[in-house]
C-alpha positions in Angstrom: -59.1 -170.1 56.1 -59.6 -173.4 54.3 -61.7 -173.5 51.1 -65.0 -175.3 50.8 -64.2 -178.3 48.7 -67.7 -177.9 47.1 -66.4 -174.9 45.1 -64.3 -177.3 43.0 -65.5 -178.7 39.7 -64.8 -182.4 39.0 -61.9 -181.4 36.8 -60.4 -179.1 39.4 -60.9 -181.7 42.1 -59.2 -184.3 39.8 -56.1 -182.2 39.6 -56.0 -181.8 43.4 -56.4 -185.5 44.0 -53.6 -186.3 41.6 -51.4 -183.7 43.3 -52.1 -185.5 46.6 -50.8 -188.8 45.0 -54.3 -190.4 44.9 -55.9 -192.3 42.1 -58.2 -190.3 39.8 -61.3 -192.2 40.7 -61.2 -190.8 44.2 -62.3 -187.4 42.8 -65.5 -189.0 41.5 -66.1 -190.7 44.9 -65.8 -187.4 46.7 -68.2 -185.8 44.2 -70.7 -188.6 44.8 -70.5 -188.1 48.5 -70.9 -184.4 48.2 -73.7 -184.1 45.6 -75.3 -187.5 45.5 -75.3 -188.4 49.3 -75.2 -184.8 50.6 -72.3 -185.4 53.0 -71.6 -182.6 55.4 -68.3 -183.9 56.7 -65.4 -185.8 55.5 -65.9 -188.5 58.2 -69.1 -189.5 56.4 -67.1 -190.5 53.3 -66.5 -194.1 54.4 -65.5 -195.4 51.0 -62.3 -193.2 51.4 -59.4 -194.3 53.6 -59.2 -192.7 57.0 -55.8 -191.3 56.0 -57.2 -189.6 52.9 -60.1 -188.2 54.9 -57.7 -186.7 57.4 -55.6 -185.2 54.6 -58.8 -183.7 53.1 -59.8 -182.2 56.5 -56.4 -180.6 56.7 -56.8 -178.9 53.3 -60.5 -178.3 52.9 -63.7 -177.5 54.7 -67.3 -178.4 54.0 -69.4 -175.4 55.0 -73.1 -176.4 55.0 -76.0 -174.1 56.0 -78.0 -175.1 59.0 -81.6 -174.6 60.1 -81.5 -172.1 62.9 -85.2 -171.4 63.4 -88.5 -172.6 62.0 -92.2 -171.9 62.3 -95.0 -174.3 61.4 -98.3 -172.9 60.2 -101.7 -174.4 61.0 -102.0 -175.3 57.3 -98.8 -177.3 57.5 -96.4 -174.8 55.9 -92.9 -174.6 57.4 -91.0 -171.3 57.3 -87.2 -171.9 57.9 -84.4 -169.6 58.8 -81.0 -170.9 57.6 -77.7 -169.7 59.0 -74.7 -169.8 56.8 -71.1 -170.5 57.9 -70.4 -166.8 58.1 -73.5 -166.2 60.3 -75.8 -164.7 57.6 -79.5 -165.6 57.6 -81.6 -166.6 54.6 -85.0 -168.2 54.3 -86.7 -171.2 52.9 -90.2 -172.6 52.9 -91.8 -176.1 52.7 -95.3 -175.9 51.2 -97.2 -179.1 51.4 -100.4 -179.8 49.4 -102.3 -183.0 48.5 -100.4 -183.4 45.3 -97.1 -181.6 45.8 -94.2 -181.0 48.3 -92.7 -177.7 47.2 -89.5 -176.1 48.4 -89.1 -172.3 48.1 -85.5 -171.3 48.3 -83.4 -168.1 48.3 -80.7 -166.9 46.0 -79.1 -164.0 47.9 -78.6 -162.8 51.5 -80.9 -159.8 51.3 -81.8 -158.1 48.0 -80.8 -155.0 46.1 -84.1 -154.4 44.2 -86.1 -152.7 47.1 -89.5 -153.7 45.9 -92.0 -151.7 48.0 -94.2 -154.7 49.0 -91.5 -157.1 49.9 -90.0 -157.7 53.4 -86.7 -158.7 51.8 -86.6 -155.3 50.2 -85.9 -153.9 53.7 -82.7 -155.8 53.8 -79.6 -154.7 51.9 -77.9 -157.3 49.7 -75.0 -158.6 51.7 -73.8 -161.3 49.3 -74.8 -163.9 46.8 -75.3 -167.5 47.9 -73.0 -170.1 46.6 -74.1 -173.0 44.5 -73.5 -175.3 47.5 -75.8 -173.1 49.7 -78.5 -173.2 47.0 -78.1 -177.0 47.0 -78.1 -177.2 50.8 -81.5 -175.5 51.1 -83.1 -178.1 48.8 -81.5 -180.9 50.8 -82.7 -179.5 54.1 -86.3 -178.9 52.9 -86.3 -182.3 51.2 -85.3 -184.0 54.5 -88.0 -182.0 56.4 -90.7 -183.1 53.9 -89.7 -186.8 54.3 -89.5 -186.5 58.1 -92.8 -184.6 58.6 -94.9 -185.9 55.8 -93.2 -189.1 54.6 -93.3 -187.7 51.1 -90.5 -186.8 48.7 -89.9 -183.3 47.5 -91.7 -182.8 44.1 -91.1 -179.2 43.2 -88.7 -176.3 43.7 -89.4 -172.6 43.3 -86.6 -170.1 43.5 -88.8 -167.3 44.9 -87.2 -166.6 48.3 -84.9 -163.9 49.3 -82.9 -162.2 46.5 -83.0 -161.9 42.7 -81.7 -165.2 41.2 -80.8 -163.7 37.9 -78.3 -161.3 39.7 -76.6 -164.5 41.0 -76.8 -166.3 37.7 -73.7 -168.4 37.7 -74.0 -169.8 41.2 -77.8 -170.3 40.9 -77.4 -172.3 37.7 -74.5 -174.3 39.1 -76.6 -175.1 42.2 -79.5 -176.2 40.0 -77.2 -178.4 38.1 -76.2 -180.3 41.3 -79.9 -180.7 42.1 -80.9 -182.0 38.6 -77.8 -184.1 37.8 -78.1 -187.9 37.9 -75.0 -187.8 40.1 -76.7 -185.2 42.3 -80.3 -185.3 43.6 -81.7 -186.3 40.2 -84.7 -183.9 40.1 -86.3 -183.0 36.8 -85.5 -179.4 35.7 -89.2 -179.3 34.6 -90.1 -179.3 38.3 -88.0 -176.2 39.1 -89.3 -172.6 38.6 -87.0 -169.6 38.7 -88.8 -166.3 39.6 -87.3 -163.0 38.5 -88.3 -159.4 38.9 -87.4 -158.9 35.2 -83.6 -158.7 34.5 -84.0 -158.6 30.7 -80.4 -159.2 29.8 -80.3 -162.3 31.9 -83.7 -163.6 30.7 -82.1 -163.6 27.2 -79.1 -165.5 28.7 -81.5 -168.1 30.0 -82.7 -168.5 26.5 -79.2 -168.6 25.0 -78.3 -171.3 27.5 -81.4 -173.4 26.5 -82.5 -173.5 30.1 -84.9 -176.3 30.8 -86.2 -174.9 34.1 -89.5 -172.9 34.1 -89.5 -169.1 34.2 -91.8 -166.9 36.2 -91.8 -163.1 36.1 -92.9 -161.0 39.0 -95.1 -158.5 37.2 -97.6 -157.1 39.6 -98.6 -154.2 37.3 -98.8 -153.9 33.5 -98.2 -150.2 33.0 -94.8 -148.6 33.6 -95.9 -145.9 35.9 -97.6 -148.2 38.4 -95.0 -150.9 38.1 -92.1 -148.5 38.7 -93.8 -147.1 41.8 -93.5 -150.5 43.5 -90.6 -152.1 41.6 -87.6 -149.7 40.9 -86.1 -152.3 38.6 -88.8 -151.3 36.0 -87.0 -148.0 35.5 -84.1 -149.9 33.9 -86.1 -152.8 32.5 -89.4 -151.3 31.5 -92.3 -153.3 30.1 -91.3 -152.9 26.5 -87.8 -154.1 27.2 -89.1 -156.9 29.4 -91.6 -158.1 26.7 -88.8 -158.1 24.1 -86.6 -160.3 26.3 -89.4 -162.7 27.0 -90.2 -163.1 23.3 -86.5 -163.8 22.7 -86.5 -166.4 25.6 -89.6 -168.1 24.1 -88.1 -168.3 20.6 -85.0 -170.0 22.1 -86.7 -172.4 24.5 -90.4 -172.7 23.3 -91.3 -172.6 27.0 -94.3 -170.4 28.0 -93.8 -167.9 30.8 -95.8 -167.6 34.1 -96.6 -164.0 35.2 -96.9 -163.6 39.0 -99.4 -160.9 39.9 -99.7 -160.1 43.6 -103.0 -158.3 43.8 -103.1 -155.4 46.3 -106.2 -153.7 47.6 -107.0 -150.4 45.7 -103.7 -150.5 43.8 -103.8 -153.1 41.0 -107.1 -154.9 41.5 -109.5 -153.2 39.0 -110.8 -154.5 35.7 -108.7 -151.7 34.0 -105.6 -153.3 35.6 -106.9 -156.7 34.3 -107.2 -155.3 30.8 -103.6 -154.0 30.9 -102.4 -157.4 32.1 -104.4 -159.1 29.3 -102.7 -156.9 26.7 -99.2 -157.8 28.1 -100.0 -161.5 28.2 -100.7 -161.4 24.5 -97.1 -160.6 23.8 -95.8 -164.1 24.7 -97.4 -167.5 25.4 -98.1 -167.3 29.1 -100.4 -167.9 32.1 -101.0 -165.9 35.2 -100.7 -166.7 38.9 -102.8 -164.2 40.8 -101.4 -164.2 44.3 -103.0 -163.2 47.5 -100.8 -160.8 49.4 -99.2 -161.8 52.7 -99.1 -158.5 54.6 -95.8 -157.6 56.3 -95.6 -155.7 59.5 -96.8 -152.1 59.2 -96.7 -152.3 55.4 -98.7 -150.0 53.3 -100.1 -152.8 51.1 -103.1 -155.0 52.0 -104.9 -158.0 50.6 -107.4 -157.2 47.9 -111.1 -157.9 48.5 -111.9 -161.6 47.5 -114.7 -160.6 45.3 -112.4 -158.3 43.3 -109.8 -161.0 43.0 -112.4 -163.4 41.6 -113.7 -160.8 39.2 -110.1 -160.1 38.1 -109.4 -163.8 37.4 -112.7 -164.3 35.7 -112.0 -161.4 33.3 -108.7 -163.0 32.2 -110.2 -166.5 31.8 -113.1 -165.0 29.7 -110.4 -163.6 27.4 -108.5 -166.9 27.0 -105.7 -166.3 29.6 -105.2 -169.1 32.0 -105.4 -167.5 35.5 -105.0 -169.4 38.7 -105.6 -167.7 42.1 -103.0 -168.7 44.6 -104.4 -168.4 48.1 -102.0 -167.2 50.8 -100.3 -169.9 52.9 -98.8 -169.6 56.4 -101.0 -166.6 57.4 -100.5 -167.4 61.1 -96.6 -167.3 60.9 -94.0 -165.0 59.4 -94.9 -166.3 55.9 -94.0 -163.3 53.8 -90.5 -163.6 52.2 -88.0 -161.8 54.4 -89.9 -161.6 57.6 -87.7 -164.1 59.5 -84.6 -162.5 58.1 -85.8 -159.1 59.2 -86.2 -160.4 62.7 -82.6 -161.6 62.4 -81.5 -158.3 60.7 -79.1 -157.5 63.6 -77.3 -160.8 63.2 -76.9 -160.2 59.5 -75.6 -156.7 60.0 -73.2 -157.6 62.8 -71.8 -160.5 60.8 -71.0 -158.0 58.0 -68.9 -155.7 60.1 
């Protein structure tokens, strides 16, 4: 099988081009077509000679992902199923608001963390996405925003299927193509990476002086309760997580966002809010309180709106910025992993 040319760095591609007897600047042209113009075939690269394009086709592939299914909500949200070249299914979302066009993208096919409330947790992790597949999701959702709303993409959240910090190298490489002036040119300040709390890799984000924003899926601020819904807490408990976030902040000076999905009769009391307040004091931070999107036959349900408002008011009263994020796409398979679960058979068959 031929390799995807998008796996090659500019230096690696330069060596290949020289081996082919071509002038070095051809490597830069190819990179511009791939990452700046999002070319999905060699035939699109019209600044290259036809002979060179044919030689490249003989040696390499370009393996883009493709939209295989989509649903549109009454509120304008689009849920997308992407199919990879090896017939795996991952998801993306376009979330339009008056001020923003946000792409939510995935980092892995499935997930290994098995969070109890997450539809993706029902899927085993089959593989990591490549940097090119990360990039392709952004391009596809950007094009959809421009087609449907005549507006450019303004923000990216890496909050879809998978744990991005367990696919660190490819995720950061993909982000570099999105933010590079020779790529899509988006500001890293408009990109948010969400993690369940992989402490070692949070520190690496700090060491690498990452300029993207960091969000942590917290959902409970005591170890017993958090471990009951997020097994990762057994290896990365709240004390360890807090220490890694303090390290990250010292290195980057960037505050952290805590994501707190609020569930009925589980983590919606004022005592839960007090525990969250205490944890927020450990590092400069704000809180996104998220309405739960119920998954089919799931044990968790949306919290009562009055309790959500009281929870947020308590945090605000104690000087923690708390924003309630209302659920989007309620009339479609909006919860992360639902479309992929419906395509679970395809994923499993393609892995045999």
